[in-house]
Every structure is written in structure tokens, then in C-alpha cells.
C-alpha positions in Angstrom: -22.9 181.7 274.7 -26.4 183.1 273.0 -25.6 181.2 270.3 -25.9 177.8 272.5 -28.8 178.8 274.1 -30.4 180.0 270.6 -29.5 175.9 269.6 -31.0 174.5 272.8 -34.3 176.8 272.9 -34.5 175.9 269.0 -34.0 172.3 270.0 -36.9 171.7 272.4 -39.4 173.8 270.9 -38.6 171.5 267.4 -38.9 168.3 270.1 -41.9 169.8 271.6 -43.8 170.9 268.5 -42.9 167.4 266.8 -44.0 165.5 269.7 -47.6 167.6 269.9 -48.1 167.3 266.0 -47.2 163.3 265.7 -49.4 161.9 263.6 -49.1 159.0 265.9 -47.4 157.1 268.5 -43.9 156.5 268.2 -44.2 152.5 268.5 -46.2 153.1 265.3 -43.4 154.6 263.5 -40.6 152.9 264.7 -42.6 149.5 263.3 -43.3 151.5 260.2 -39.2 152.1 260.2 -38.4 149.1 260.4 -40.8 147.3 258.3 -39.8 149.3 255.4 -36.1 149.1 256.2 -36.6 145.4 256.0 -38.6 146.0 252.7 -35.7 147.9 251.3 -33.2 144.8 252.2 -34.5 142.4 250.8 -35.0 143.8 247.7 -31.3 145.1 247.7 -30.2 141.5 248.2 -32.2 140.5 244.6 -30.6 143.4 242.6 -28.9 141.7 239.7 -25.3 141.6 240.1 -24.1 143.6 237.2 -26.1 146.6 238.8 -24.5 145.7 242.3 -20.9 145.8 240.3 -21.7 148.7 238.6 -22.6 150.6 242.2 -19.4 149.2 244.0 -17.4 150.7 240.9 -18.9 153.8 240.9 -18.2 153.8 244.8 -14.9 152.9 244.0 -14.1 156.0 241.2 -15.7 158.2 243.7 -13.9 157.7 246.6 -10.8 158.0 244.5 -11.6 161.0 242.7 -12.4 162.2 246.8 -8.6 161.2 247.7 -7.1 163.0 244.7 -8.9 165.9 245.1 -8.0 166.3 249.0 -4.6 165.8 248.1 -4.5 168.4 245.3 -6.0 170.7 247.3 -3.6 170.0 250.8 -0.7 170.6 248.4 -2.3 173.9 246.7 -3.4 174.9 250.7 0.6 174.7 251.2 1.7 176.5 248.7 -0.9 179.0 248.9 0.1 179.5 252.9 3.9 179.4 252.3 3.9 182.0 249.9 4.9 179.8 246.8 3.2 179.8 243.5 
């Protein structure tokens, strides 16, 4: 209970500090973020196809490694849990 109360108090203080110390109004910040998002989207659309293909391959390989590692760790955990080695 104390943890949750501390978490809520910390969150409230963080929000208050952000509102007090913000250098510009929220509307201006949101507009800047939207503009930067549009710029990044436009830039990513102009990436050469080879870079896009390499990024897709890297993402695919990362997912494969994650899946394989997850399965291996799950298998090891099951063996250890059951007392086998």
C-alpha cells in the first residue's frame, strides 16, 4: 500500500513539475512533435530500397533469435524445475 501511495505521489509531483517548468504551452509542443513526426515519415519514405530490405532482414533475424532463445530458456527452466539436468 505504501508503494502505491508513493508511486501516486511521485507521479503527481512529476506532473506538477512538468506543468510548472514547461518552456512553452502544450499546444506548441504537440505541434512541434507532429511536425517532427511528419518529417521523419517523409525521410523514411525516401530511404533506398536496399537499406529498407536490410532493416527488414535485421528485424526478421532479431525476431528469430528472440524466439529461439525464449524456447531454449523455457526448456532449460522446465528441466531445472523438474530436477533434470
